[in-house]
Predicted model as a PDB file, atoms N, CA, C, CB and O in Angstrom, pLDDT in the B-factor column:
MODEL        1                                                                  
ATOM      1  N   MET A   1     140.992 119.368  49.709  1.00 69.00           N  
ATOM      2  CA  MET A   1     140.183 120.299  49.938  1.00 69.00           C  
ATOM      3  C   MET A   1     139.997 119.736  51.669  1.00 69.00           C  
ATOM      4  CB  MET A   1     138.810 120.341  48.765  1.00 69.00           C  
ATOM      5  O   MET A   1     140.184 118.590  52.078  1.00 69.00           O  
ATOM      6  N   LYS A   2     139.642 120.758  52.347  1.00 77.00           N  
ATOM      7  CA  LYS A   2     139.564 119.833  53.577  1.00 77.00           C  
ATOM      8  C   LYS A   2     137.533 120.681  54.582  1.00 77.00           C  
ATOM      9  CB  LYS A   2     141.769 120.260  54.866  1.00 77.00           C  
ATOM     10  O   LYS A   2     137.186 121.851  54.745  1.00 77.00           O  
ATOM     11  N   ILE A   3     137.041 119.779  54.833  1.00 77.00           N  
ATOM     12  CA  ILE A   3     136.294 120.123  55.343  1.00 77.00           C  
ATOM     13  C   ILE A   3     135.814 120.017  57.005  1.00 77.00           C  
ATOM     14  CB  ILE A   3     135.764 119.795  54.592  1.00 77.00           C  
ATOM     15  O   ILE A   3     136.272 119.003  57.531  1.00 77.00           O  
ATOM     16  N   GLU A   4     135.327 120.518  57.544  1.00 81.00           N  
ATOM     17  CA  GLU A   4     135.395 120.221  58.424  1.00 81.00           C  
ATOM     18  C   GLU A   4     133.917 121.245  59.103  1.00 81.00           C  
ATOM     19  CB  GLU A   4     136.875 120.283  58.773  1.00 81.00           C  
ATOM     20  O   GLU A   4     133.272 121.803  58.215  1.00 81.00           O  
ATOM     21  N   PRO A   5     133.432 121.470  60.523  1.00 83.00           N  
ATOM     22  CA  PRO A   5     132.583 123.004  60.662  1.00 83.00           C  
ATOM     23  C   PRO A   5     133.044 123.764  61.265  1.00 83.00           C  
ATOM     24  CB  PRO A   5     131.376 123.130  61.203  1.00 83.00           C  
ATOM     25  O   PRO A   5     134.079 123.958  61.901  1.00 83.00           O  
ATOM     26  N   ARG A   6     132.028 124.294  60.983  1.00 82.00           N  
ATOM     27  CA  ARG A   6     131.877 125.944  60.997  1.00 82.00           C  
ATOM     28  C   ARG A   6     132.004 125.939  62.395  1.00 82.00           C  
ATOM     29  CB  ARG A   6     130.378 126.759  60.371  1.00 82.00           C  
ATOM     30  O   ARG A   6     131.675 125.044  63.173  1.00 82.00           O  
ATOM     31  N   LYS A   7     132.652 127.328  62.703  1.00 85.00           N  
ATOM     32  CA  LYS A   7     133.179 128.172  63.497  1.00 85.00           C  
ATOM     33  C   LYS A   7     132.481 129.577  63.887  1.00 85.00           C  
ATOM     34  CB  LYS A   7     134.314 128.334  62.962  1.00 85.00           C  
ATOM     35  O   LYS A   7     132.578 130.597  63.205  1.00 85.00           O  
ATOM     36  N   GLN A   8     131.668 129.445  65.258  1.00 84.00           N  
ATOM     37  CA  GLN A   8     131.005 131.484  65.113  1.00 84.00           C  
ATOM     38  C   GLN A   8     131.963 132.176  65.011  1.00 84.00           C  
ATOM     39  CB  GLN A   8     130.172 132.388  66.493  1.00 84.00           C  
ATOM     40  O   GLN A   8     131.621 133.349  65.153  1.00 84.00           O  
ATOM     41  N   SER A   9     133.263 132.049  64.795  1.00 87.00           N  
ATOM     42  CA  SER A   9     134.466 132.892  64.313  1.00 87.00           C  
ATOM     43  C   SER A   9     134.589 132.821  62.805  1.00 87.00           C  
ATOM     44  CB  SER A   9     135.843 132.386  64.964  1.00 87.00           C  
ATOM     45  O   SER A   9     135.025 133.793  62.189  1.00 87.00           O  
ATOM     46  N   ASP A  10     134.361 132.130  62.421  1.00 87.00           N  
ATOM     47  CA  ASP A  10     134.834 131.913  60.774  1.00 87.00           C  
ATOM     48  C   ASP A  10     133.483 132.760  59.867  1.00 87.00           C  
ATOM     49  CB  ASP A  10     134.905 129.785  60.268  1.00 87.00           C  
ATOM     50  O   ASP A  10     132.284 132.726  60.144  1.00 87.00           O  
ATOM     51  N   ARG A  11     134.256 133.595  58.568  1.00 91.00           N  
ATOM     52  CA  ARG A  11     133.360 134.344  58.237  1.00 91.00           C  
ATOM     53  C   ARG A  11     133.683 134.241  56.794  1.00 91.00           C  
ATOM     54  CB  ARG A  11     133.326 135.640  58.916  1.00 91.00           C  
ATOM     55  O   ARG A  11     134.828 133.960  56.439  1.00 91.00           O  
ATOM     56  N   GLY A  12     132.515 134.505  55.758  1.00 90.00           N  
ATOM     57  CA  GLY A  12     132.511 134.025  54.322  1.00 90.00           C  
ATOM     58  C   GLY A  12     132.244 132.494  54.283  1.00 90.00           C  
ATOM     59  O   GLY A  12     131.966 131.723  55.203  1.00 90.00           O  
ATOM     60  N   GLY A  13     132.434 132.241  52.736  1.00 87.00           N  
ATOM     61  CA  GLY A  13     131.958 130.763  52.606  1.00 87.00           C  
ATOM     62  C   GLY A  13     130.296 130.881  52.026  1.00 87.00           C  
ATOM     63  O   GLY A  13     129.692 131.951  51.958  1.00 87.00           O  
ATOM     64  N   TYR A  14     129.832 129.800  51.710  1.00 90.00           N  
ATOM     65  CA  TYR A  14     128.212 129.803  51.837  1.00 90.00           C  
ATOM     66  C   TYR A  14     127.823 128.559  52.069  1.00 90.00           C  
ATOM     67  CB  TYR A  14     127.409 130.287  50.610  1.00 90.00           C  
ATOM     68  O   TYR A  14     128.444 127.505  51.930  1.00 90.00           O  
ATOM     69  N   LEU A  15     126.425 128.829  52.544  1.00 90.00           N  
ATOM     70  CA  LEU A  15     125.815 127.646  53.200  1.00 90.00           C  
ATOM     71  C   LEU A  15     125.362 126.786  52.190  1.00 90.00           C  
ATOM     72  CB  LEU A  15     124.690 127.971  54.126  1.00 90.00           C  
ATOM     73  O   LEU A  15     124.713 127.271  51.262  1.00 90.00           O  
ATOM     74  N   MET A  16     125.627 125.456  52.228  1.00 92.00           N  
ATOM     75  CA  MET A  16     125.565 124.802  51.246  1.00 92.00           C  
ATOM     76  C   MET A  16     123.708 123.889  51.453  1.00 92.00           C  
ATOM     77  CB  MET A  16     127.135 123.853  51.250  1.00 92.00           C  
ATOM     78  O   MET A  16     123.139 123.689  52.526  1.00 92.00           O  
ATOM     79  N   MET A  17     123.243 123.557  50.194  1.00 96.00           N  
ATOM     80  CA  MET A  17     122.128 123.439  50.474  1.00 96.00           C  
ATOM     81  C   MET A  17     121.731 122.094  49.233  1.00 96.00           C  
ATOM     82  CB  MET A  17     121.405 124.969  50.458  1.00 96.00           C  
ATOM     83  O   MET A  17     121.751 122.249  48.012  1.00 96.00           O  
ATOM     84  N   PRO A  18     121.468 121.115  49.798  1.00 96.00           N  
ATOM     85  CA  PRO A  18     121.768 119.050  49.687  1.00 96.00           C  
ATOM     86  C   PRO A  18     121.118 119.784  48.370  1.00 96.00           C  
ATOM     87  CB  PRO A  18     120.657 117.209  50.990  1.00 96.00           C  
ATOM     88  O   PRO A  18     120.480 120.834  48.299  1.00 96.00           O  
ATOM     89  N   LEU A  19     121.433 119.038  47.558  1.00 97.00           N  
ATOM     90  CA  LEU A  19     120.441 119.196  45.653  1.00 97.00           C  
ATOM     91  C   LEU A  19     119.755 118.006  46.042  1.00 97.00           C  
ATOM     92  CB  LEU A  19     121.532 118.943  43.610  1.00 97.00           C  
ATOM     93  O   LEU A  19     120.228 117.077  46.697  1.00 97.00           O  
ATOM     94  N   VAL A  20     118.022 118.164  45.355  1.00 97.00           N  
ATOM     95  CA  VAL A  20     117.543 117.708  45.424  1.00 97.00           C  
ATOM     96  C   VAL A  20     117.202 116.130  44.389  1.00 97.00           C  
ATOM     97  CB  VAL A  20     117.117 118.605  45.672  1.00 97.00           C  
ATOM     98  O   VAL A  20     116.248 115.354  44.441  1.00 97.00           O  
ATOM     99  N   GLU A  21     118.320 116.132  43.592  1.00 97.00           N  
ATOM    100  CA  GLU A  21     118.653 114.471  42.929  1.00 97.00           C  
ATOM    101  C   GLU A  21     119.845 113.639  44.182  1.00 97.00           C  
ATOM    102  CB  GLU A  21     119.734 114.680  40.881  1.00 97.00           C  
ATOM    103  O   GLU A  21     119.885 112.409  44.210  1.00 97.00           O  
ATOM    104  N   ASN A  22     120.750 114.492  45.153  1.00 95.00           N  
ATOM    105  CA  ASN A  22     121.042 113.226  46.221  1.00 95.00           C  
ATOM    106  C   ASN A  22     119.796 113.194  47.472  1.00 95.00           C  
ATOM    107  CB  ASN A  22     122.785 113.511  47.076  1.00 95.00           C  
ATOM    108  O   ASN A  22     119.575 112.091  47.971  1.00 95.00           O  
ATOM    109  N   VAL A  23     119.141 114.170  47.880  1.00 96.00           N  
ATOM    110  CA  VAL A  23     118.289 114.171  48.835  1.00 96.00           C  
ATOM    111  C   VAL A  23     116.344 114.320  48.214  1.00 96.00           C  
ATOM    112  CB  VAL A  23     118.939 115.483  49.786  1.00 96.00           C  
ATOM    113  O   VAL A  23     115.437 115.147  48.118  1.00 96.00           O  
ATOM    114  N   PRO A  24     116.731 112.515  47.881  1.00 96.00           N  
ATOM    115  CA  PRO A  24     115.150 113.357  47.705  1.00 96.00           C  
ATOM    116  C   PRO A  24     114.081 113.756  47.810  1.00 96.00           C  
ATOM    117  CB  PRO A  24     114.738 113.412  47.390  1.00 96.00           C  
ATOM    118  O   PRO A  24     113.414 114.391  46.993  1.00 96.00           O  
ATOM    119  N   VAL A  25     113.640 113.164  49.585  1.00 95.00           N  
ATOM    120  CA  VAL A  25     112.563 113.192  50.579  1.00 95.00           C  
ATOM    121  C   VAL A  25     114.185 114.364  51.738  1.00 95.00           C  
ATOM    122  CB  VAL A  25     111.734 110.908  51.279  1.00 95.00           C  
ATOM    123  O   VAL A  25     115.400 114.251  51.899  1.00 95.00           O  
ATOM    124  N   PRO A  26     112.861 115.513  52.296  1.00 93.00           N  
ATOM    125  CA  PRO A  26     113.893 116.666  53.022  1.00 93.00           C  
ATOM    126  C   PRO A  26     113.317 115.568  54.073  1.00 93.00           C  
ATOM    127  CB  PRO A  26     113.619 118.790  53.140  1.00 93.00           C  
ATOM    128  O   PRO A  26     112.514 114.635  54.066  1.00 93.00           O  
ATOM    129  N   SER A  27     114.479 116.434  55.272  1.00 89.00           N  
ATOM    130  CA  SER A  27     114.970 116.051  56.559  1.00 89.00           C  
ATOM    131  C   SER A  27     113.367 116.429  57.325  1.00 89.00           C  
ATOM    132  CB  SER A  27     116.569 117.051  57.125  1.00 89.00           C  
ATOM    133  O   SER A  27     112.895 115.588  58.090  1.00 89.00           O  
ATOM    134  N   ASP A  28     112.739 117.500  57.103  1.00 93.00           N  
ATOM    135  CA  ASP A  28     111.608 117.675  57.316  1.00 93.00           C  
ATOM    136  C   ASP A  28     111.128 118.629  56.977  1.00 93.00           C  
ATOM    137  CB  ASP A  28     111.378 117.543  58.201  1.00 93.00           C  
ATOM    138  O   ASP A  28     111.737 119.347  56.184  1.00 93.00           O  
ATOM    139  N   LYS A  29     109.878 118.980  57.445  1.00 95.00           N  
ATOM    140  CA  LYS A  29     109.209 119.961  57.248  1.00 95.00           C  
ATOM    141  C   LYS A  29     109.821 121.594  56.969  1.00 95.00           C  
ATOM    142  CB  LYS A  29     108.470 119.814  58.272  1.00 95.00           C  
ATOM    143  O   LYS A  29     109.227 122.316  56.169  1.00 95.00           O  
ATOM    144  N   THR A  30     110.972 122.055  57.656  1.00 96.00           N  
ATOM    145  CA  THR A  30     111.301 123.475  57.845  1.00 96.00           C  
ATOM    146  C   THR A  30     112.300 123.395  56.150  1.00 96.00           C  
ATOM    147  CB  THR A  30     112.341 123.890  59.712  1.00 96.00           C  
ATOM    148  O   THR A  30     112.268 124.497  55.603  1.00 96.00           O  
ATOM    149  N   TRP A  31     113.022 122.433  55.419  1.00 96.00           N  
ATOM    150  CA  TRP A  31     113.318 122.537  54.306  1.00 96.00           C  
ATOM    151  C   TRP A  31     112.742 122.349  52.934  1.00 96.00           C  
ATOM    152  CB  TRP A  31     114.004 122.088  54.413  1.00 96.00           C  
ATOM    153  O   TRP A  31     112.195 121.362  52.442  1.00 96.00           O  
ATOM    154  N   LYS A  32     113.011 123.608  52.405  1.00 97.00           N  
ATOM    155  CA  LYS A  32     111.936 124.362  51.168  1.00 97.00           C  
ATOM    156  C   LYS A  32     112.218 123.900  50.203  1.00 97.00           C  
ATOM    157  CB  LYS A  32     111.931 125.848  50.821  1.00 97.00           C  
ATOM    158  O   LYS A  32     112.980 122.957  50.422  1.00 97.00           O  
ATOM    159  N   LYS A  33     112.004 124.048  49.063  1.00 97.00           N  
ATOM    160  CA  LYS A  33     112.967 123.294  47.562  1.00 97.00           C  
ATOM    161  C   LYS A  33     112.761 124.634  46.909  1.00 97.00           C  
ATOM    162  CB  LYS A  33     112.168 121.594  46.402  1.00 97.00           C  
ATOM    163  O   LYS A  33     111.691 124.886  46.355  1.00 97.00           O  
ATOM    164  N   VAL A  34     113.565 125.341  46.947  1.00 98.00           N  
ATOM    165  CA  VAL A  34     114.226 126.256  45.776  1.00 98.00           C  
ATOM    166  C   VAL A  34     114.981 125.893  44.657  1.00 98.00           C  
ATOM    167  CB  VAL A  34     115.038 127.055  46.257  1.00 98.00           C  
ATOM    168  O   VAL A  34     114.959 124.709  44.321  1.00 98.00           O  
ATOM    169  N   SER A  35     115.947 127.061  43.727  1.00 98.00           N  
ATOM    170  CA  SER A  35     116.901 126.489  43.103  1.00 98.00           C  
ATOM    171  C   SER A  35     117.761 127.550  43.174  1.00 98.00           C  
ATOM    172  CB  SER A  35     116.617 125.942  41.834  1.00 98.00           C  
ATOM    173  O   SER A  35     117.703 128.760  43.390  1.00 98.00           O  
ATOM    174  N   CYS A  36     118.886 126.399  42.827  1.00 98.00           N  
ATOM    175  CA  CYS A  36     120.411 127.242  43.079  1.00 98.00           C  
ATOM    176  C   CYS A  36     120.299 128.944  42.330  1.00 98.00           C  
ATOM    177  CB  CYS A  36     121.957 126.152  42.060  1.00 98.00           C  
ATOM    178  O   CYS A  36     119.349 128.987  41.547  1.00 98.00           O  
ATOM    179  N   PRO A  37     120.809 129.835  42.396  1.00 96.00           N  
ATOM    180  CA  PRO A  37     121.105 131.157  42.337  1.00 96.00           C  
ATOM    181  C   PRO A  37     122.589 130.984  41.458  1.00 96.00           C  
ATOM    182  CB  PRO A  37     121.153 131.900  43.952  1.00 96.00           C  
ATOM    183  O   PRO A  37     123.083 131.981  40.931  1.00 96.00           O  
ATOM    184  N   LYS A  38     122.846 130.461  41.416  1.00 97.00           N  
ATOM    185  CA  LYS A  38     124.356 130.194  39.970  1.00 97.00           C  
ATOM    186  C   LYS A  38     124.189 129.016  39.022  1.00 97.00           C  
ATOM    187  CB  LYS A  38     126.150 129.703  40.723  1.00 97.00           C  
ATOM    188  O   LYS A  38     124.688 129.062  37.898  1.00 97.00           O  
ATOM    189  N   CYS A  39     123.342 127.727  39.543  1.00 97.00           N  
ATOM    190  CA  CYS A  39     123.281 126.533  38.812  1.00 97.00           C  
ATOM    191  C   CYS A  39     122.094 126.425  38.099  1.00 97.00           C  
ATOM    192  CB  CYS A  39     123.437 125.434  39.603  1.00 97.00           C  
ATOM    193  O   CYS A  39     122.174 126.188  36.894  1.00 97.00           O  
ATOM    194  N   GLY A  40     120.618 126.604  38.815  1.00 97.00           N  
ATOM    195  CA  GLY A  40     119.254 126.243  38.514  1.00 97.00           C  
ATOM    196  C   GLY A  40     118.874 125.449  39.516  1.00 97.00           C  
ATOM    197  O   GLY A  40     118.068 125.511  40.444  1.00 97.00           O  
ATOM    198  N   LYS A  41     119.563 124.775  39.150  1.00 98.00           N  
ATOM    199  CA  LYS A  41     119.694 122.938  39.653  1.00 98.00           C  
ATOM    200  C   LYS A  41     118.196 122.858  41.352  1.00 98.00           C  
ATOM    201  CB  LYS A  41     122.374 122.508  40.630  1.00 98.00           C  
ATOM    202  O   LYS A  41     118.086 123.637  42.299  1.00 98.00           O  
ATOM    203  N   GLU A  42     117.750 122.178  41.169  1.00 98.00           N  
ATOM    204  CA  GLU A  42     117.366 122.111  42.564  1.00 98.00           C  
ATOM    205  C   GLU A  42     117.732 121.544  43.374  1.00 98.00           C  
ATOM    206  CB  GLU A  42     116.521 121.901  42.778  1.00 98.00           C  
ATOM    207  O   GLU A  42     118.447 120.546  43.277  1.00 98.00           O  
ATOM    208  N   CYS A  43     117.146 122.270  44.825  1.00 97.00           N  
ATOM    209  CA  CYS A  43     118.412 121.888  45.808  1.00 97.00           C  
ATOM    210  C   CYS A  43     116.728 122.310  47.207  1.00 97.00           C  
ATOM    211  CB  CYS A  43     120.596 123.441  45.675  1.00 97.00           C  
ATOM    212  O   CYS A  43     115.514 122.250  47.010  1.00 97.00           O  
ATOM    213  N   TRP A  44     117.428 122.640  48.301  1.00 97.00           N  
ATOM    214  CA  TRP A  44     117.017 122.512  49.767  1.00 97.00           C  
ATOM    215  C   TRP A  44     117.398 123.704  50.026  1.00 97.00           C  
ATOM    216  CB  TRP A  44     117.614 121.407  50.717  1.00 97.00           C  
ATOM    217  O   TRP A  44     118.544 123.987  49.676  1.00 97.00           O  
ATOM    218  N   ASP A  45     116.663 124.647  50.636  1.00 96.00           N  
ATOM    219  CA  ASP A  45     116.635 125.630  51.620  1.00 96.00           C  
ATOM    220  C   ASP A  45     116.138 125.290  52.898  1.00 96.00           C  
ATOM    221  CB  ASP A  45     115.961 126.636  51.198  1.00 96.00           C  
ATOM    222  O   ASP A  45     114.956 125.172  53.219  1.00 96.00           O  
ATOM    223  N   ARG A  46     117.503 125.091  53.851  1.00 93.00           N  
ATOM    224  CA  ARG A  46     117.114 124.562  55.095  1.00 93.00           C  
ATOM    225  C   ARG A  46     117.196 126.566  56.350  1.00 93.00           C  
ATOM    226  CB  ARG A  46     118.687 122.835  55.553  1.00 93.00           C  
ATOM    227  O   ARG A  46     117.815 127.619  56.198  1.00 93.00           O  
ATOM    228  N   PRO A  47     116.385 126.149  57.206  1.00 92.00           N  
ATOM    229  CA  PRO A  47     116.737 127.400  58.540  1.00 92.00           C  
ATOM    230  C   PRO A  47     118.384 127.593  58.666  1.00 92.00           C  
ATOM    231  CB  PRO A  47     116.105 126.753  60.389  1.00 92.00           C  
ATOM    232  O   PRO A  47     119.106 126.639  58.380  1.00 92.00           O  
ATOM    233  N   LEU A  48     118.892 128.714  59.053  1.00 90.00           N  
ATOM    234  CA  LEU A  48     120.279 128.765  59.735  1.00 90.00           C  
ATOM    235  C   LEU A  48     120.522 128.471  60.600  1.00 90.00           C  
ATOM    236  CB  LEU A  48     120.794 129.556  59.900  1.00 90.00           C  
ATOM    237  O   LEU A  48     119.554 128.573  61.354  1.00 90.00           O  
ATOM    238  N   PRO A  49     121.791 127.907  61.306  1.00 82.00           N  
ATOM    239  CA  PRO A  49     121.633 126.872  62.017  1.00 82.00           C  
ATOM    240  C   PRO A  49     121.756 127.712  63.359  1.00 82.00           C  
ATOM    241  CB  PRO A  49     122.634 125.656  61.697  1.00 82.00           C  
ATOM    242  O   PRO A  49     122.368 128.780  63.379  1.00 82.00           O  
ATOM    243  N   ASP A  50     121.282 127.293  64.223  1.00 86.00           N  
ATOM    244  CA  ASP A  50     121.478 127.998  65.503  1.00 86.00           C  
ATOM    245  C   ASP A  50     122.866 128.805  66.095  1.00 86.00           C  
ATOM    246  CB  ASP A  50     121.197 126.994  66.389  1.00 86.00           C  
ATOM    247  O   ASP A  50     123.842 128.174  66.504  1.00 86.00           O  
ATOM    248  N   GLY A  51     122.812 130.059  66.080  1.00 86.00           N  
ATOM    249  CA  GLY A  51     124.214 130.493  66.779  1.00 86.00           C  
ATOM    250  C   GLY A  51     124.869 131.788  65.413  1.00 86.00           C  
ATOM    251  O   GLY A  51     125.704 132.679  65.571  1.00 86.00           O  
ATOM    252  N   PHE A  52     124.186 131.452  64.301  1.00 88.00           N  
ATOM    253  CA  PHE A  52     124.896 131.787  63.122  1.00 88.00           C  
ATOM    254  C   PHE A  52     123.555 132.799  62.179  1.00 88.00           C  
ATOM    255  CB  PHE A  52     125.512 130.117  62.282  1.00 88.00           C  
ATOM    256  O   PHE A  52     122.347 132.578  62.083  1.00 88.00           O  
ATOM    257  N   SER A  53     124.273 133.749  61.691  1.00 90.00           N  
ATOM    258  CA  SER A  53     123.410 134.512  61.411  1.00 90.00           C  
ATOM    259  C   SER A  53     123.854 134.967  59.623  1.00 90.00           C  
ATOM    260  CB  SER A  53     123.401 135.671  62.646  1.00 90.00           C  
ATOM    261  O   SER A  53     124.827 134.357  59.181  1.00 90.00           O  
ATOM    262  N   TYR A  54     123.227 135.896  58.748  1.00 89.00           N  
ATOM    263  CA  TYR A  54     123.378 135.778  57.319  1.00 89.00           C  
ATOM    264  C   TYR A  54     124.781 136.281  57.285  1.00 89.00           C  
ATOM    265  CB  TYR A  54     122.283 136.603  56.386  1.00 89.00           C  
ATOM    266  O   TYR A  54     125.750 135.569  57.023  1.00 89.00           O  
ATOM    267  N   ASP A  55     124.832 137.585  57.572  1.00 91.00           N  
ATOM    268  CA  ASP A  55     125.919 138.049  56.975  1.00 91.00           C  
ATOM    269  C   ASP A  55     127.526 136.729  57.368  1.00 91.00           C  
ATOM    270  CB  ASP A  55     126.021 139.833  57.693  1.00 91.00           C  
ATOM    271  O   ASP A  55     128.545 136.773  56.679  1.00 91.00           O  
ATOM    272  N   MET A  56     127.439 136.229  57.954  1.00 92.00           N  
ATOM    273  CA  MET A  56     128.334 135.492  58.520  1.00 92.00           C  
ATOM    274  C   MET A  56     128.845 135.014  57.401  1.00 92.00           C  
ATOM    275  CB  MET A  56     127.927 134.580  59.476  1.00 92.00           C  
ATOM    276  O   MET A  56     130.071 134.980  57.292  1.00 92.00           O  
ATOM    277  N   PHE A  57     127.973 134.528  56.301  1.00 92.00           N  
ATOM    278  CA  PHE A  57     128.061 133.870  54.875  1.00 92.00           C  
ATOM    279  C   PHE A  57     128.093 135.031  53.546  1.00 92.00           C  
ATOM    280  CB  PHE A  57     126.618 132.826  54.711  1.00 92.00           C  
ATOM    281  O   PHE A  57     127.844 136.236  53.486  1.00 92.00           O  
ATOM    282  N   ASP A  58     128.521 134.029  52.568  1.00 93.00           N  
ATOM    283  CA  ASP A  58     128.839 134.622  50.952  1.00 93.00           C  
ATOM    284  C   ASP A  58     127.453 134.443  50.217  1.00 93.00           C  
ATOM    285  CB  ASP A  58     130.192 133.613  49.986  1.00 93.00           C  
ATOM    286  O   ASP A  58     127.293 134.512  48.998  1.00 93.00           O  
ATOM    287  N   GLY A  59     126.633 134.240  51.013  1.00 93.00           N  
ATOM    288  CA  GLY A  59     124.959 133.797  50.414  1.00 93.00           C  
ATOM    289  C   GLY A  59     124.476 131.613  50.094  1.00 93.00           C  
ATOM    290  O   GLY A  59     125.014 130.507  50.044  1.00 93.00           O  
ATOM    291  N   LYS A  60     124.102 131.805  50.062  1.00 94.00           N  
ATOM    292  CA  LYS A  60     123.630 130.476  49.609  1.00 94.00           C  
ATOM    293  C   LYS A  60     123.560 129.492  48.027  1.00 94.00           C  
ATOM    294  CB  LYS A  60     122.435 130.669  49.990  1.00 94.00           C  
ATOM    295  O   LYS A  60     122.774 129.543  47.081  1.00 94.00           O  
ATOM    296  N   LEU A  61     124.554 128.786  48.253  1.00 96.00           N  
ATOM    297  CA  LEU A  61     124.680 127.842  46.860  1.00 96.00           C  
ATOM    298  C   LEU A  61     124.322 126.079  47.203  1.00 96.00           C  
ATOM    299  CB  LEU A  61     126.564 127.994  46.210  1.00 96.00           C  
ATOM    300  O   LEU A  61     124.553 125.549  48.290  1.00 96.00           O  
ATOM    301  N   CYS A  62     123.807 125.479  46.179  1.00 97.00           N  
ATOM    302  CA  CYS A  62     123.656 124.209  46.354  1.00 97.00           C  
ATOM    303  C   CYS A  62     125.037 123.374  46.669  1.00 97.00           C  
ATOM    304  CB  CYS A  62     122.971 123.770  45.187  1.00 97.00           C  
ATOM    305  O   CYS A  62     126.025 124.095  46.529  1.00 97.00           O  
ATOM    306  N   THR A  63     125.271 122.331  46.974  1.00 93.00           N  
ATOM    307  CA  THR A  63     126.403 121.878  47.687  1.00 93.00           C  
ATOM    308  C   THR A  63     127.484 121.832  46.147  1.00 93.00           C  
ATOM    309  CB  THR A  63     126.037 120.180  48.670  1.00 93.00           C  
ATOM    310  O   THR A  63     128.673 122.079  46.345  1.00 93.00           O  
ATOM    311  N   MET A  64     127.161 121.605  45.074  1.00 95.00           N  
ATOM    312  CA  MET A  64     128.498 120.937  44.136  1.00 95.00           C  
ATOM    313  C   MET A  64     128.892 122.859  44.064  1.00 95.00           C  
ATOM    314  CB  MET A  64     127.966 119.678  41.992  1.00 95.00           C  
ATOM    315  O   MET A  64     129.858 123.502  44.475  1.00 95.00           O  
ATOM    316  N   CYS A  65     127.700 123.237  43.388  1.00 95.00           N  
ATOM    317  CA  CYS A  65     128.313 124.924  43.832  1.00 95.00           C  
ATOM    318  C   CYS A  65     129.119 125.715  44.340  1.00 95.00           C  
ATOM    319  CB  CYS A  65     127.931 125.428  44.318  1.00 95.00           C  
ATOM    320  O   CYS A  65     129.863 126.579  43.876  1.00 95.00           O  
ATOM    321  N   ALA A  66     128.850 125.249  45.592  1.00 92.00           N  
ATOM    322  CA  ALA A  66     129.682 125.957  47.004  1.00 92.00           C  
ATOM    323  C   ALA A  66     130.669 125.077  46.873  1.00 92.00           C  
ATOM    324  CB  ALA A  66     128.951 125.958  48.712  1.00 92.00           C  
ATOM    325  O   ALA A  66     131.724 125.681  47.069  1.00 92.00           O  
ATOM    326  N   LEU A  67     130.915 123.642  46.574  1.00 90.00           N  
ATOM    327  CA  LEU A  67     132.035 123.395  46.458  1.00 90.00           C  
ATOM    328  C   LEU A  67     133.323 123.791  45.125  1.00 90.00           C  
ATOM    329  CB  LEU A  67     131.757 122.258  46.669  1.00 90.00           C  
ATOM    330  O   LEU A  67     134.553 123.754  45.140  1.00 90.00           O  
ATOM    331  N   LYS A  68     132.608 124.053  44.377  1.00 91.00           N  
ATOM    332  CA  LYS A  68     133.202 124.350  42.906  1.00 91.00           C  
ATOM    333  C   LYS A  68     133.899 126.153  43.450  1.00 91.00           C  
ATOM    334  CB  LYS A  68     131.524 124.329  41.274  1.00 91.00           C  
ATOM    335  O   LYS A  68     134.768 126.692  42.765  1.00 91.00           O  
ATOM    336  N   SER A  69     133.440 126.698  44.471  1.00 85.00           N  
ATOM    337  CA  SER A  69     133.558 128.206  43.814  1.00 85.00           C  
ATOM    338  C   SER A  69     135.290 128.011  44.934  1.00 85.00           C  
ATOM    339  CB  SER A  69     131.778 129.908  44.372  1.00 85.00           C  
ATOM    340  O   SER A  69     135.655 126.995  45.525  1.00 85.00           O  
ATOM    341  N   LYS A  70     136.145 129.641  44.857  1.00 69.00           N  
ATOM    342  CA  LYS A  70     136.864 129.270  45.873  1.00 69.00           C  
ATOM    343  C   LYS A  70     136.332 130.810  46.565  1.00 69.00           C  
ATOM    344  CB  LYS A  70     138.621 128.830  45.546  1.00 69.00           C  
ATOM    345  O   LYS A  70     136.704 131.142  47.691  1.00 69.00           O  
TER     346      LYS A  70                                                      
ENDMDL                                                                          
END                                                                             
């Protein structure tokens, strides 16, 4: 698996939400605790990165579910 920074021309894939078990304290006040829509584990929903829009992605998943998805 190759992981590299996303380009603004890329489409598809998932926005990854860090698992609370891996990152127990949020980086800042913009992070909100939510449940992963696939596995239900607690994770941190973060603001969309500058220059990106939701239609560029297939959705949001916790880090583990996103890495396991094809």
